[in-house]
N, C-alpha and C positions, 0 to 999 in steps of 0.2 A: 406450523404446517397446516395446509388447508385440508378440508374433508376429502377432497379429491386426491390429494397427495397421500393421505392416510390409507385410502382404499387401494392406491397403486403402489404402496410401499413394498410389498413382496415382489412386484414386477421390477421396480427400481433396483432392488437388491440383486436380483438375478442379472440385470443389465450392468450394474456396477461390477459384479464379479467378472463378467465377460470383458468389459472394458479394461479391468485390471490385468486379466490374463493376456490380452492382446497388446498391452502397452509396452513399448520398447523402453525399458528402464535406462538403457544406455544413451537414449536421445532426449531425456527429460531436461527441462530448463534448470540451470543452476540458480538463477535469480528471477523471481516473479514479482512484478509490480501489480498492485491491485487498487482500483478505484471503486470504493464501496458505495455505489450510487442507488438511490431509489427509496430511501426510508419514508419520506413524506408521502410519496405516491402510493407506497405500500399501505401506509396508515389509512389513506382515503379509500383505497380499493378494498381493504379488509374491514372498513368501518370501525377502526380502533378508536378508543375514547380520546386519544391525543397522540401527538408525535412522539412523546417520551416512550409510550408503549412500543412503538415501532423501533425506536432507537435501542431499546433493551433487547428486542428480538434480534436486531441487526448485530449488536455487539456479542450476543451469545453465539450467533453464526460466525462472527469473527474468530472467536475462540475455537469453534469447531474447525474452521478453515486452517488455523495454525496446526491443529492436530492432524488434519489431512496431509498437510505439507510435510509434517514430521514423519508420518508413516511412509511417505515416498522419498524421504531423505533429501528434500529440496534444501539447498544450502542457505539460501537467502530469500527473504520476503520483505518487500517494502510496501506498506499499506497507508493509503491516503485517507485519513479519518476526518480531516478538517482543512479546508482551503482558506486562503486569505479572503477570497470572495464570499465564503460562507459567513465570515465575520460581519458582513453587512446586513445579515438577517436580523429581524427584531429580537429583543431580549427574551420574549416569551417562547421563542424557538431555541435560542442558544443556551439559555440557563438550564433548561431540562437536559439538554444534550451534554453540557458540561458535567452535570451530576452523574449521568450514565457513564461518561468517560472515567470519572474518578472511581466509580464502582468497578469498572472494567480493569483499570490499572491495579487496583488492590487484588483482584482475582488472578491476573495473568501468571504470576510466579507459580501458582499452584496448578495451572492448567497447561503450561508449556513444557514443564520438565526442567531438569537441572542443566542441560547442555545447550542453553540458549542465551545469547547476548541480546538485550533489548536496548535500543537507543532511539532518540527523538531528533527529528530535523524540522526546521521551519522557524518562523519568527515567534518563538514562545513568549517573547516579551510583550506581545499583543494580547496575551491570554490572562485571565484572572489568576491571582496568586495561588489559590487553593488547587487549581488544575496544574499549574507549573510545579507546585510542590509534590503533587501526586505523580507527575511524570518523573521528577528527580528520584523519588523513592523507588519507582519501578526500575529505573536504570541502576540504582544502587543495589537492588535485590537480584538483578540479572546482569552482572557486569561482564561476564565471560561466557564463552561457549562456542562450539564448532558451528552451530547454526546462528544465523543473524536475522533478527526481526527489527526492522526499522519502521518507526511510526512517524508519518508526516502530519504535523499539527500546525495550523496557521501557516501552511506551506503554499508557495506559488513558484512555479518553474521559472518564470521570468525574473522574479526577485532573486532566486538562487543564482542565476547567471549574472545579474547585476552585482550581487554580493561578491561573486567570484572575481569579476573584473575589478571591483574596488579593492579587494584584497591584493590582487596581483599588482595593480598600479601602485598601491601603498608600499608593497614590498620592494618594488623596483625603485621607487623614489627614495626609500630608506637606503638603498644600495648606492645612491648617488647618480643614477642615470638621468639624463636630461629628458625633457618632454618628447623630443624627437626620438631619442633612443628608446624610451619607454614603449612607444608605439611599435617599434621593431621587435620588442621582446614579448608582445602579447601573442602567444601561440596556443594552439589547441591543447597540447600536453600540459602547459602551465595552468591553463584554465581548468582542465579536468582535475588537476591535483588540488584545486581549491573549491570544488563542489562540496556540498554538505557532508556527504558520506563517500569521500573519494577513495577509500580503501576497498569499497565494494566493486565487484565487476558490474559492467553495464547490464541492465535487465535483458533477459532473453525473451521474455513474454510479458506483455502488459494486458491485464484482464480488466474489463469494465462491465459491471452489471447494469441492469435497467433498460437496455436497448439503445442507449445513447452511443453513437459512433464517433466519439471525439476524445481527445486527450485532456482538454480543458486546462492545459498547462502542466500536466504531471510529468516530471522527469524529462523535460524537453531536451536537455543536452544529452542525457544518458540513453534515452530510448530511440536514438536516431536509427538504429538498425534492429530494434526489437520487433518481434512479431506481435500481432494484436488479436485479441479475442473479445468480441462484443457480444455479451450474453443478454438475452431478452428479459430474463426475470429480474425483479427488484432484489437488492441485496438481502433483505431479511428472508426472502423465499429461495435464495440460492442453495442449490443442492449439491451433494457430493457428485452426483451423476453429471451435473453441469460442469463441475471442475474437471472430472475425468475426460469428458468429451473435448474440453478445451485443450487438455494435455495431449489427447490422442491426435487432434488436428495439428497441434504444434509439432509433434514428432514426425508427421508426414510432410512437413514443409521443407522446401529446399532453400536453405538460408545462404544467400549469395553475397550479402553485405555490400550491395551495390555493384558487384563485379559482373 
């Protein structure tokens, strides 16, 4: 938290309470997707010693965010913590981030409560073994729950669609369909059932921090009719008041699903 935010904290608290009072709880999203963007720019803006310092602030914010969603009984959250494109960054950026993620995954069971299922989506085979093992341990420690937290690691929306098509074609071929017949059986519902987390409802709201106004490939198939909230602050500086304002705006929108 910046010095300015510390001074304004009492004002933020009053504003948060007003936003909570005015929030239509019956119109809240069931499923929120989040792009946690802006760690490196935050580190430069705050003159932190290295990117790892900003990663730690950002992952602590991630834990806070999960608590905020729990308080509002949001049923499902999908959080994009690492993209396939991020893997092209130099090792001096990635290795410290991997370390922070391992630390985070060890802490999450104690911070999210007992009624949460955590799972991972993405090409985890592209990640170092110690990070994959930490991911598996987290899934094992949080196997069931009425709330769903999905963590996208080494994830790309285009790759997810490609994988779904491959799975569908393979299944159809195993059933004995010809190449011509296979093309006739590639349908929207069949592809939806082969997305990484096909049991989840499509996201109602996709939130991105840092002021960037694009999806960058996040949940391309599932977010076709989602509402979007692009928040100017970097993720490590993301505040509860920013989240509540995004929810307020969401509840005021008329969702027509293309009709």
